N, C-alpha and C positions, 0 to 999 in steps of 0.2 A: 433664366439666365444667371441671378443673384444664387439661386438655389445651387445650381451647379458649380459655381465659384467657391460657395460656403461648404460645400461637401468636401472640399480638401482641407478643411480645418484638422481633421482627425484628433488625436490626442491634444491638440492646442486649443479644443472648443472651451474647455473649462476656463482657460485664461480669457478668452472672449467674451464669457459669461461674467467672469469676476470683475473685469474691468467698468462695466457700468455700475456694478453694485458698490466700487470703490469711489466712483464719481458722485453717485447720488450721496453717500455720505460725505464726500468733500462740500458738494453744493449746499446741501442743508444747513452745514457749519458755517459756510460763507454767507450764506442769506442772513442769519441770525445776527452776526456780528454788527452790520450797520444799526439792527434794531437795539442792541445793547449800547451802542455809542449813541444814539439818541436819548436813552434813559440817563446815561451818564451826563449829558449836557443839559437835559430839562429837568432831571432830579437832584443829581449829584451836584453838580456844579451850581444850578437855580439854588440850592438848599445848603450850599457849603457842607455837605455831607462826605466827609473824606471816607469814612468807612465804607458807605456804600460805594463811592467811586473805586476805591482799594478792591472790594468784593467784586464787582461788576468787570474790572478792570482785569483781574486774573482769571475770571470766568472767560474773557476774550481771548486771553493769551492761551489758555487751555485749548480753547475751540480751534485757535489758530493751529497750534502744533497738532492737534490731531486731525485736522484738514490738510495739513502738510504732509502728515502719514500718509492717508487716503489718496491724495494726489500724487504722493511718490508711488504707491503700490500701483494705482491705476496706470501710470506711465510705463511702469515694468511690465506689467501683464499685458497691457495693449501692445509694447513692443515683441514681446514673445508670442502674442497670438498672431499680428502682421507677419513676422517673419517667419512662423511655423505655417501660416497660408501660403505665403510666397513659396515656400519649399514644398508644400503639397501641391501647389497648381503646377510647378517646373516638373515635379516627378511625374504626375499624371500627364501632363503635356509629352515628356520624353517616352513614357511608358505607350503612350497612344501613338506617337510617331514610330516605334518599334514595331507596332503591331501592322502598320501601314503596308498595304501592298505597293508594288511599284507604280500602279496607277494612282494611288493616292498621294504618294510622294511627288508624282508628276505634278500633280494638280497646285500644289504649294512650292514655290520656290525656298531653295535652302536657306537663302538670306531671311526670306518672309519669316521662316520657322524659327531661326534663331533671334529675329526681333521680338517675335512673341515670346519667346523663352527669356529674354532679357527686359527690353523697355516696357513693354506691355505688362509683364508681370510685376515690375518696380512700379509702374503707375498703380497698376491694381492694390498693391501692397500698401501705398501711400493713401489711397482712397478708403480702404478698409480701416486704417489707422484712425483717419479723419472722423470716419463714420462711428467707430466705436468709442471715440473719445469726444471730440466735437459735437458730432450730431446726436449724443447723449446728453453730455454736459450743457450744450447751448439751450435746446428745447427746456429741460429741467430748471435750469437758471432762469430762463425767460419767464416761464410760468409762475414759478415759485417769488422772482423779484416783482412781478406784474401784480400778483395778489396782493404782497406785501406794500407795494407803493398805492394800489387803489384804495387799501385800509387805511393808509395815511391820509390822502387825498383824492378823493375821485374824480373831482374837477382837472387838476393838474394833471391826472393821467390820461385824459382825452388826447394832449400833445403827442404822445409816443403811441396811442392806439390808431393815429391817423398814419403814423409813420410807417408801420409794419406792413399795410397793403402796398403802401407805395413801394416798398423794397421788394416785396413778393414777385409785384410785377414786372420789377427791372429785372429781378433775377431769372423770372420765367422767359423773358425777352433774350437774355444773354444766353441762356441755355439752349434754345430753339437755334440761334444763329450759331452759337459756337462748335455744337456737335459736328456737323458735317465737316467742318473746317478742320477739326483735329483728327478726324478720320483720314481726310485728305493727307494731312500731316504726316501720319503713320505711314500711308502709302509710300511716301517721298523717302520716310527711312528705311523702308524695304529697298527701295532703288538705290540709294546711297550704298547700303551694306552688301547689296550684290555687286556694284561696283568694286569696292574695296577687295571682297572676297574673291572675287574673277583675277584682280590685278595680283593679289598674293599668290593665289594657286598658280598663276602662269607669270610669276615675275621673270623667270628664266628666259621666257618667249618674248616679254617685253623687253628686257635688255639685250637679247640677242637681234631684235630687229630695230632696236634705237627708238622704242615708243614711247619713252618716258612722258616726253612734251604732250603727246596726245591722251596719255592716261591721266596724266595731271589735269588737263583740260577737261577730260571726261569727270573726273571726280569733281573738280570745281563747278561745272554745269549741275551735277547731283546736288552737291552742297548747297548752291546756292537757291536751285528749287526747294530743298527743305527748308533754308531760312526763310524764304517766300512764303512758304506754306505756314511755318510757325508765326511769322510776322501779322499773316493775316488771321490766323487762328486767335493769336494773344491779343489783336487790336480790338477785339470784341470783349475778351477777358478782363483788360485792364481798366474797362469802363466801371467795373465794378468797385473799386477803390474809391474815385471821386463822388459816386453816387452814395457810398456808405458814407464817407466822411462829411459830405453836405448836408446828410441826413442827421447825423450825431452831433454837429455843431450847431445846426437849425433847433434841434432838440433841447440842448443846452442852453442855448441864448433864451429861447421861450420859456424854458422852466425857470432859469434864474430871473427873467423878468417877472413873470405871473407869480412864481413863488416868493419873491420879494415882496411884492404887492401883497399877498397873503400875510405874510410875517407882520408887515406894518400895519395891516389892518385887524390884526389878532386871529385871523382864521388859521394860523399854522404856528407852532412854536418853530424856534430857532433849530432846536435838535430834530424835529420831525423833517424840517426843510433839507438839512444835512444828511438826514437818513434817506430822505425821498432823491436826493442828487446820487447819493450812492448807488440806491437800487436803479435809477435811470442810467447809471455808467454801466451797471451790470447787464441790464436789458439790451442797450445798444452793442456793448462788446458781444453778447450772446448772438445778437443779430450779425455782427461782424462775422464771428465764428462760423455761423450758419451759412453765411454768403460765402467764405472762403472754401468750407467743405463742400459747399455746393458746387462750386467754380472747380474744385479738385474732382468731384464726381463727375461733372461734364467731361473733363478732360480725359478721365480715366474709361468713362463710359465706351468710348471707340475701342479703347485697348481690351476691356472686358470682351466686348462683342468678337474680337478679333481670336481671342483666347477660345471662347465658347465654339465658334467656327471649327477650331482643331476637335473639340470635345465631340462635337455633334456630328463630325465627318464620318461617314457610313463606310466602314473597312471594306473594301471592293471585293476582298476574299474571306469568305466565311470559314472558320476553322471547324472542323468535324470533332468537336472536344471529346466526346464520349466514345471515340473510336479506338479500338485496340488492334486494329488490323496490321500487320507488320508487312515489310517488304521482302516479298520471298525471294526474289531474284532480280537481276538486272534486265529484264526483256523490258521492251518498250514498244506499244501499239500506239499510232495515230490511228483513230478511226474518223475519215471526214471531216476534220479540225478546219475549222475557220476562225480568224482573230481579226479584231480592229481596236486600235488604240482609242480611236474615237466612238467605241462601242456602237458604230452604224454599219449596217450591210452593204450600203452603197460605196463605203470606204474600207474595203478587206485589206489586211496587209499580209495576211495569210489565207488562203483559198482552197478549200475542199482538199487537205492534205492527207494523204493515205500512205502509211509504209508501217512494216513491223522490222524490229531488233532483237535478235534472239540475245539471251543472257551471254555476257562474255565475249561477244563479237566487237570488233573495232570497226566503227563507221566514221568515214568522213563526209563532210558537207562543202561543198564548192558552189560558189555564184559570186554573182557581181555585188559591188556596193548597192545596198539598198534592196537586196532580194529576200530580206527577212530571215537570214541564217540566225543571227542573235535572238530574234524574236521567238523563232521555232524552239530553240533549246531553253530560253526562259519558262516556257510553259511547261517544262517538265517537272521542276521543282515547284510549280505554282506561284511563280514570282509574278505571273499574270494569269488570269483565268481564261478559257476558252468562250468564245461566243456561240460555237456551234460544234457539234461532235464530241468526242472524247478522247482522252489520253490515258491509257492503261499502262502501269507500271507495275512490274511484279505480280500480275494478274489482277490487280484491283484498278479502278478508276481512281486517279489522282486525288478526287474530291472525296474519296470514302477514307483517306488517312488523315491522322491528325497531322498538322503541318510539321510538327518537330520530328514527328517520325519519318516521313517522308523526305524532307530536308537533310536529315542526319545520314541518310543512306544515298543522297546526292549530292557530290562533291563538285563544285563548278569554279573554275579560274576564269574569270569573267575578262572581257576584252580590254577593261580599264583595270589596270592591276592596283589594289589598294593594300598599303601596310598601314601599320598604326604606331605610333610613338611606342617605344619600348624597344627592349633587346630583339635580336634576331630569335633567339629562343622562345621569347614570350609570344612574338608572332607566329611562329610555328605551332606552338601549342594551341591557338585557335583550333587546329584540326582536332586536337585530342589533348585535354588539359593533363591528362594522367600518362603520357607517353614517356618513356624513359629516354635516357640520352642515347643508348643504342638503336632505339627505333626512329629517332629525330635524325641520327646520321645516316640510317639506311635509306631514309626517304630522299635525304640532300644528295645522296649519292645517286640515287634514281633519276633525280631532278637536275643532275649535273652540278648542284651547287655547293658541294662540300668542299671541294678546292677551294674556290674564292673565299668561301666563309672561313676556312680553316687558315687562309694567309693573313687574314685580318688580325690587327693586334690584340683584339679582344675575342676573337674566334666567334662563337655562337652568343656570346655576351656582348657582342657590339652593339652599342645602341645607335637605332636607325634613324631617329629624328622624326619629325611630324611627316608623316607620308612616305617615308623611306628615302629621305633626301641624299643618305650618304651612298646610295649603291646608284648603279646604273639601270636603264631600262630592261636590259636582257638580265642582269643579275636579280632585278624586283621580279620578272616573269619565274624565273626559276624558284626563288623563294617561294612565290604563290604556288607553284606545281606542287612543290614538296609539302606544303602547310595543306593542300587537297589530299595528297596521296595519306598524308598520316591519320585522315579521317577512316583509312581502309572502306572507302565506300562500294556500294553495288553497282553505282553508275558515276564514271568520270566525266565531265565535260570541260573540254578545253576550248575556250572560244578565242581563236586567234591567238593563242597563248605562248608561240614560240616566234612570234613575228620578229622579235628584238633579238633572237639569237643567230648565230650562224649556221649555215647548212650541216657542217660536222655535229655541232652540238645538238642540233635538231634530231640528227640521226640517231646520234647515242641515246638522247633522251626517248625515242620512240622503241629503239631497241630494249631499254630497261623496262618500259610498257610491256614489251611482248613477253621479256622473261619474268616479270613480278606481278602482272595484272591478268592473268589467265582466266580467272573467274569474275573479272571487273569488265562489265560493258563500258567502254570508252568511246566518246564521241568527240570527234577533232573538227573545228572549224579551221579552215586554212585558205590563205590566198596561193601558197606555193602548192603544185601538183605533187611534189615530192613528199610533201608532209602526210599524204592521203593514199599515196598510190600502192601501199601493201595493206591497205585497210581491207576486211572483208567485203564491205560494200562501201560505195560512195554515192552519197545523194545530190543531185543536181538542182538546186533551186535557182528560179527565174522569175522573178516580180510576184513572189509570194506563193508561186505555185512549183510542183515539183517537174520538173524537165526531163529527169531521167535517173534511174537507179541501176547499178551495177558494179562490178570488177572495174580497175583501171583498164584491163584488157578490151573489156564489152563495151565501155563507155568511149573507149579511142574508137570504136568501130560503128559504133550506133548513136552517140549524141553529138550534135554539131557544136553546142558551147562547150563542152568540155574539151573537144579536140582543138577548138580554137584558142582554148586558154593553154592547154599543153604546147600547142606549136607555137605560140608566143613567147612561153617561157623557155622553150628550148633554144629559139633563137637569141634570146638575151644571154643564156648560157654560152652558146657559141659564138 
């Protein structure tokens, strides 16, 4: 687990290695300063040797200054290493999420992924800095100060040699108890972030239904649950400080008592006792640093585990990296295809689906809610993978293509239209980043978007805001259609993409497709019969299975479901 985290250091690895070296230099110099102070007291002051005092004092000042430089450098290098590690982890997490299939994304909630990219990475960054600073400095200081203290008076050293196992046992107990509580706390973070995200995305709905009080109460419950989890976790951790302070003060009192008696009886010199107390302070401070770092690592262990869960997540769809197969045309064949989101044969979303679409055909898909229309078209660009059977696009199984090759020739306008922060032109160029203004205008005219875009004060340079908040649902749909057309794909999939536009505009869009997309296979999922009535063929889905295939006229005669939908819509029109 740690190895996977450290692999994210990249070019900052040198700073992670330099930090301990600087700390070693700093600690060695610090350890010798009390020793020199003892010499000043026991030799210089006792013998009234001013020259000796000045010489040793100057050496102490020099060592302190050099130690300060080492300390400053270690701080800088540790900061660079930890921030570099955090950047590397975030980049690796983001890259992994980008490679996720829809099935992988479904496994982790959006709020949970965001928490892992923010809170969990910050916790890991803090723990790493503690590790390369405190957990390097403290053991070295503890070891060297212990050696010096034992060399001064071995009997007096027994005091802190007893204290160390006591502290170790206490820290072990705290670690065992605290870890599951911090893991639970991070789960509560996910829940709270999910509540916030849902509220912000649906803020217009909240206001329209006057549900502010309900949302406030829901957030308060999530925040209270997080607070309770934090209190429960940190209630264990805070016992570390009183245990540490009790141990420190106990050691100090015992050393002052026994050390004073040793000086009185002549077993120690005054300078040695002074030096010994300094070393004891170093030892106890080292133990405190170890305990702080240890607690920090316990707190971050849950975060590290959650980060590594993303790293270790097996990508559901395997990319054929070596493939050089090209999409020859827009032909599509479903050969006995079955699919399940749960990956179980007893819970199939699509069952034994068979049909063929010739290149350049326009195909409509009709079916009730939950009939798996969207699922079916998402299998074409391998947003999900089939469980059984195969899908052939352009003469090859979709699994034979490199994913980029396949998806570059399949354009989808999803059921949920998504626009990004930036201008209209920037959003359109997702379809083709090298598109000229003329090409952009042409596709917008085909999608019936040019007129309303031109009427805006800044035209194509109009800033859409996050998620396209500055345009209506119908306008957003038409921009998304234009973006897909700009790819000049071999296959165009429109998943209920004109549901928010009026029938006249819908008709003009379909007419533009007929004139401009002769060689493009067009698949239209729609609720309105009028949107697919002129298609070359129409597929009727019912409960994940094909109920009928044919033209509008054929299905009116042969398919009960299609006829019922048509008649119900005709009554509404009448």
